[in-house]
C-alpha positions in Angstrom: 84.5 -52.4 -7.7 86.0 -50.3 -5.0 89.5 -51.2 -6.2 88.7 -50.0 -9.7 87.2 -46.7 -8.3 90.2 -46.2 -6.0 92.7 -46.7 -8.9 90.7 -44.3 -11.0 90.9 -41.6 -8.3 94.6 -42.3 -7.9 95.2 -42.1 -11.6 93.3 -38.8 -11.8 95.4 -37.4 -9.0 98.6 -38.5 -10.8 97.2 -36.9 -14.0 96.7 -33.6 -12.2 100.2 -33.7 -10.8 101.7 -34.5 -14.3 99.8 -31.6 -15.9 100.8 -29.1 -13.2 104.4 -30.2 -13.5 104.2 -29.3 -17.2 102.5 -25.9 -16.4 99.3 -26.9 -18.1 96.1 -24.8 -18.2 92.9 -25.8 -16.5 91.7 -27.7 -19.5 95.1 -29.5 -19.7 94.8 -30.5 -16.1 91.2 -31.8 -16.6 92.3 -33.8 -19.7 95.3 -35.4 -18.0 93.1 -36.2 -15.0 90.5 -37.9 -17.2 93.0 -39.8 -19.3 95.0 -41.1 -16.4 91.8 -41.9 -14.4 90.4 -43.9 -17.3 93.8 -45.7 -17.9 94.1 -46.7 -14.2 90.5 -47.8 -14.0 91.0 -50.1 -17.0 94.2 -51.5 -15.4 92.3 -52.1 -12.1 89.4 -53.8 -14.0 91.8 -56.2 -15.7 93.6 -56.9 -12.5 90.3 -57.5 -10.7 89.1 -59.9 -13.4 92.4 -61.8 -13.4 92.4 -62.2 -9.6 88.7 -63.2 -9.6 89.4 -65.9 -12.2 92.4 -67.2 -10.3 90.4 -67.5 -7.0 87.3 -69.0 -8.5 
């Protein structure tokens, strides 16, 4: 679960960076952070499940 949370935080930081690069407002920055965070969390969840299935 820590991996999923870590990827969500990393995704949110990348989202903030992308929004700032595009000169977004505060709402844009929040939306990008949420979108990237959710996407990275889902990727982390899938990877965790795949790895858990391979090990078990």
